[in-house]
C-alpha positions in Angstrom: 0.0 0.0 0.0 1.5 3.3 -1.2 1.7 6.3 1.2 0.9 9.1 -1.3 2.7 11.7 0.8 5.9 9.7 0.6 5.4 9.1 -3.1 5.2 12.9 -3.7 8.3 13.5 -1.7 10.2 10.8 -3.7 9.0 12.3 -6.9 10.1 15.8 -5.9 13.4 14.7 -4.4 14.8 12.5 -7.1 13.4 13.5 -10.4 13.1 16.5 -12.8 10.0 16.6 -14.9 10.2 13.8 -17.4 8.1 11.3 -19.4 6.3 9.9 -16.3 6.1 12.9 -14.0 5.0 16.5 -14.2 4.5 19.2 -11.6 2.3 22.3 -11.6 1.7 25.3 -9.4 -2.0 24.9 -10.0 -4.5 23.5 -12.5 -7.8 25.2 -13.4 -10.4 23.1 -15.3 -13.1 25.7 -14.9 -12.1 27.3 -18.2 -11.6 26.0 -21.8 -7.9 26.9 -21.6 -7.4 25.2 -18.3 -9.2 22.1 -19.5 -7.2 22.0 -22.7 -3.8 22.3 -20.9 -4.8 19.6 -18.4 -5.9 17.2 -21.1 -2.7 17.9 -23.1 -0.5 16.8 -20.2 -2.6 13.7 -19.4 -2.4 12.7 -23.1 1.3 13.3 -23.3 2.1 11.4 -20.1 -0.1 8.5 -21.2 1.6 8.3 -24.6 5.2 8.7 -23.3 4.9 6.2 -20.5 2.6 3.4 -21.8 3.5 0.6 -19.4 3.7 2.5 -16.0 1.8 4.8 -13.8 2.5 8.5 -14.6 2.0 11.4 -12.1 1.1 15.1 -12.0 1.9 16.8 -8.7 -0.1 20.0 -8.2 0.6 22.7 -5.7 4.4 22.9 -6.0 6.6 25.8 -7.1 8.3 24.7 -10.4 11.8 26.0 -9.9 12.3 25.4 -6.1 10.1 22.4 -5.5 8.6 24.2 -2.6 5.3 22.6 -1.4 2.8 25.5 -1.4 -0.5 23.7 -1.7 -3.8 24.2 -3.5 -7.4 24.2 -2.3 -9.0 20.8 -1.7 -10.5 19.6 -5.0 -13.3 17.1 -4.7 -14.4 16.6 -8.3 -14.9 12.9 -8.6 -16.2 13.5 -12.2 -12.7 14.4 -13.6 -12.6 11.0 -15.4 -15.7 12.2 -17.3 -13.7 15.1 -18.7 -10.9 12.8 -19.9 -13.4 10.4 -21.4 -15.2 13.2 -23.2 -12.2 14.7 -24.9 -9.6 11.8 -25.4 -9.6 8.7 -27.6 -8.3 5.7 -25.7 -8.7 7.7 -22.4 -6.5 6.4 -19.6 -7.9 5.8 -16.2 -7.0 8.7 -13.9 -7.5 9.6 -10.3 -7.2 13.0 -8.5 -6.3 12.7 -4.8 -5.9 15.3 -2.2 -2.8 14.8 0.0 -2.4 16.7 3.2 1.0 17.9 4.4 1.6 18.9 8.1 2.8 22.4 7.4 0.0 23.4 5.1 -3.2 25.2 6.3 -6.2 22.8 6.9 -7.9 23.8 3.6 -4.8 23.3 1.5 -3.4 20.0 0.1 -1.1 18.8 -2.7 -3.0 17.4 -5.6 -1.8 14.1 -7.0 -3.1 12.9 -10.4 -2.3 9.3 -11.2 -2.5 8.2 -14.8 -2.8 4.4 -15.3 -1.0 2.8 -18.2 -3.1 1.5 -21.2 -0.4 0.9 -23.8 -2.5 2.6 -26.5 -2.2 5.9 -28.4 -4.2 8.6 -26.7 -5.3 11.7 -28.7 -7.8 14.5 -28.6 -11.1 13.4 -30.1 -12.3 17.0 -30.7 -11.2 20.6 -30.8 -10.7 22.4 -27.5 -9.2 25.8 -27.1 -6.3 26.1 -29.6 -5.7 22.3 -29.9 -7.1 20.4 -32.8 -9.0 17.2 -32.6 -6.9 14.2 -33.6 -3.7 15.7 -32.1 -1.6 13.3 -30.0 0.9 14.7 -27.5 4.2 13.4 -26.2 6.7 14.4 -23.5 9.9 16.0 -24.6 11.8 16.4 -21.3 9.5 18.7 -19.3 7.4 19.8 -22.2 4.2 18.3 -23.6 4.1 18.8 -27.4 2.3 17.4 -30.5 3.9 14.4 -32.1 3.3 12.0 -35.0 3.9 8.5 -33.8 5.5 6.2 -36.4 6.7 3.4 -34.1 6.1 1.8 -30.7 7.3 3.8 -27.7 10.2 2.2 -25.9 9.7 1.3 -22.2 12.5 3.1 -20.3 10.7 3.9 -17.1 9.5 0.6 -15.5 12.5 0.1 -13.2 12.5 3.8 -12.1 8.8 4.0 -11.4 8.8 0.7 -9.6 11.7 1.9 -7.3 9.9 5.1 -6.5 6.7 3.4 -5.7 8.5 0.8 -3.6 10.2 3.4 -1.5 6.8 5.0 -0.8 5.2 1.9 0.8 3.5 2.5 4.1 4.4 1.0 7.5 2.7 0.4 10.8 4.6 3.3 12.3 3.5 5.8 9.7 -0.1 4.6 10.0 -0.1 4.9 13.8 1.6 8.3 13.7 -1.0 9.4 11.2 -4.0 8.4 13.4 -2.5 10.1 16.5 -1.7 13.3 14.6 -5.2 13.4 13.1 -7.0 12.9 16.4 -4.8 14.6 19.0 -3.1 17.4 17.1 -4.9 18.5 14.0 -8.5 18.1 15.3 -8.2 18.2 19.0 -11.1 20.7 19.2 -13.5 18.5 17.2 -15.3 15.2 17.6 -13.0 12.6 16.1 -13.3 8.9 15.4 -11.6 6.1 13.4 -12.5 2.7 12.1 -10.4 -0.1 10.7 -11.6 -2.0 7.6 -10.5 -5.4 6.6 -7.7 -5.3 9.1 -5.7 -3.0 6.8 -7.5 0.3 6.1 -7.9 3.1 8.7 -10.4 5.9 8.1 -10.4 8.8 10.4 -13.0 11.6 10.5 -13.5 14.8 12.4 -16.2 17.5 12.6 -18.8 19.3 14.7 -21.3 16.6 15.5 -25.0 17.3 16.0 -28.2 15.2 16.3 -31.4 16.2 14.4 -34.5 14.1 14.8 -32.4 11.0 15.5 -30.0 11.6 12.6 -26.3 12.5 13.1 -24.7 15.2 10.9 -21.2 16.7 10.8 -20.0 20.2 9.8 -16.3 21.4 9.5 -15.7 17.9 8.2 -12.3 16.3 7.5 -12.1 12.6 6.4 -8.9 10.8 5.6 -7.7 7.4 4.5 -4.7 7.3 6.8 -2.8 4.4 5.2 -2.4 6.3 2.0 -2.4 9.9 3.5 -5.4 10.7 1.2 -8.0 13.3 2.2 -11.3 11.8 1.1 -13.5 14.8 2.0 -13.0 18.3 3.4 -15.5 21.2 3.8 -15.6 24.1 6.1 -19.2 24.9 5.0 -21.4 22.0 4.1 -22.8 19.2 6.2 -22.5 15.5 5.8 -23.9 12.3 7.2 -21.7 9.2 7.6 -22.8 5.6 7.4 -20.6 2.4 7.5 -20.6 -1.4 7.6 -17.6 -3.7 7.8 -17.1 -3.3 4.1 -18.2 0.2 3.2 -17.8 3.8 4.4 -20.4 6.2 2.9 -20.4 10.0 3.0 -23.6 11.9 2.0 -22.9 15.5 1.3 -25.5 18.3 1.7 -25.4 21.8 0.3 -27.2 24.9 1.6 -29.3 26.7 -1.0 -32.1 29.1 -1.0 -33.4 32.6 -1.7 -34.2 35.7 0.5 -32.9 34.2 3.7 -34.9 31.0 3.3 -32.4 28.3 3.0 -32.5 24.5 3.1 -30.0 21.6 2.9 -30.2 19.5 -0.2 -28.4 16.2 -0.7 -25.7 16.7 -3.3 -23.5 13.6 -3.7 -23.1 10.2 -2.1 -19.5 8.8 -2.0 -18.8 5.2 -1.0 -15.5 3.6 -0.3 -15.7 -0.2 -0.8 -13.0 -2.2 1.0 -12.1 -5.6 -0.4 -10.6 -8.7 1.2 -7.7 -8.7 -1.3 -6.2 -5.4 0.1 -7.8 -3.1 -2.6 -10.5 -0.6 -2.4 -12.7 1.3 -4.9 -14.5 4.7 -4.6 -17.9 5.2 -6.2 -19.8 8.4 -6.3 -23.4 9.1 -7.2 -24.9 12.5 -7.7 -28.3 12.6 -5.9 -28.9 16.3 -6.3 -32.4 17.5 -7.3 -32.3 21.2 -8.1 -34.7 23.2 -6.0 -37.4 24.9 -8.0 -38.6 28.5 -7.2 -41.3 30.8 -8.4 -40.3 32.2 -11.8 -41.6 35.7 -11.2 -39.3 35.9 -8.1 -36.4 34.5 -10.1 -36.9 37.0 -12.9 -36.7 39.8 -10.4 -33.5 38.4 -8.7 -32.0 37.6 -12.1 -32.5 41.2 -13.4 -31.1 42.6 -10.2 -28.0 40.4 -10.5 -27.6 41.6 -14.0 -27.6 45.3 -12.9 -25.0 44.5 -10.2 -22.9 42.6 -12.8 -22.8 45.6 -15.2 -21.6 47.9 -12.4 -18.9 45.4 -11.3 -17.7 44.9 -14.9 -17.6 48.7 -15.3 -15.7 49.1 -12.1 -18.4 51.3 -10.6 -18.9 51.7 -6.8 -21.7 49.6 -5.3 -24.0 50.8 -2.5 -24.6 49.0 0.7 -27.6 47.0 -0.5 -25.8 46.0 -3.7 -22.8 44.8 -1.8 -25.1 42.6 0.3 -26.7 41.3 -2.9 -23.3 40.7 -4.5 -22.3 38.2 -1.8 -25.4 36.2 -2.7 -25.0 36.7 -6.4 -23.0 33.4 -7.2 -25.7 31.3 -5.3 -28.6 33.1 -7.0 -27.1 32.9 -10.5 -26.6 29.2 -9.8 -30.2 28.8 -8.8 -31.4 30.7 -11.8 -29.3 28.5 -14.1 -30.7 25.3 -12.4 -34.2 26.7 -13.0 -33.7 27.2 -16.8 -32.1 30.6 -17.0 -29.3 29.4 -19.3 -27.5 32.8 -19.7 -26.9 32.9 -16.0 -24.0 30.4 -16.5 -22.2 32.8 -18.8 -22.7 35.7 -16.4 -21.5 33.6 -13.5 -18.2 32.9 -15.4 -17.8 36.6 -16.5 -17.8 38.0 -13.0 -15.2 35.6 -11.6 -12.1 37.7 -12.3 -13.6 40.7 -10.5 -14.6 39.0 -7.2 -11.3 38.8 -5.4 -11.2 42.5 -4.7 -14.4 42.1 -2.6 -12.7 39.7 -0.2 -11.9 36.0 0.4 -15.4 35.2 1.8 -17.1 36.2 -1.5 -14.6 34.4 -3.7 -14.9 31.2 -1.6 -18.7 31.4 -1.9 -18.2 31.7 -5.7 -15.9 28.6 -5.8 -18.4 26.6 -3.7 -21.2 27.3 -6.2 -19.0 26.5 -9.2 -18.1 23.2 -7.5 -21.8 22.3 -7.3 -22.3 23.4 -10.9 -19.4 21.4 -12.1 -20.7 18.2 -10.5 -24.1 18.7 -12.0 -22.7 19.4 -15.5 -20.3 16.5 -15.5 -23.0 14.1 -14.3 -25.3 15.1 -17.2 
């Protein structure tokens, strides 16, 4: 069983970017350009290393290898993006790896690309890349290439050695459990469970009972053996259920209008533990968009558009408009989910302008984009 934190350290310590490993300060798949660049690197690594796992480490300064971190990214539908744009798409996973010195909401992203030994290429145009293009790694650069012969396997021994040195131990697992419970989350309700005598899941949060049901907020859930953060949220609430074989997280999101808000189930994530020492993670979107009165939505939508115009024109907002601006991402999202298609474009247009109004507003925007991304990928 590979400890992903050790794997990242080994990749950073012993290797420059090459045909099986890339590192990025950040990745943004919320834009066409960001999607295109991410797909290009996945395609290039898959083609350049057809018989071994390839990796992209996200949240690292390129020149110094300093571990800076990125926000927790919980999009379990990222495989859908790869499937939609690549022929012979490889199996990939995105895992959030916590490091002790990073803030609680920051992790290192680890993308693992499984070998398929087939040529991967773009199946359709995206951004400035043409459909049919295949990419290859030339040192640290992903570039287009015409393949005339089979790629030689030059990485198997190197990758096997790196992964071997990242194997977990009882000491690392125990240290991880103690650190999670006694150090990082000493102020929260914490618990752990061992599955199949091998896997240790720890979770922490503010616990509350409502009508016989248990819910958690400020939730942090980790698979300690692999140092993988399974779930993190400072905002939403979750319920947790488990058997001897499964650990299930049901996430709720708070949505509403005019100070009338309600929790709606968003996504159910289940970790299935097997007797053979393996596990799988399955996610199901269970979200049913709330429906509101269309006259009320027209009024809110038009008000949002007025605020958007002032923000884009860099005009000063009054007190009431500033209050409405904080709710604007959520209300544009609700409008879009209720059939106001142009709300999506307006939500994307305002993004670059929100940072100057504070971290709280920008985080609210990101939370609503996260919900939207899950809904879009599922459909």
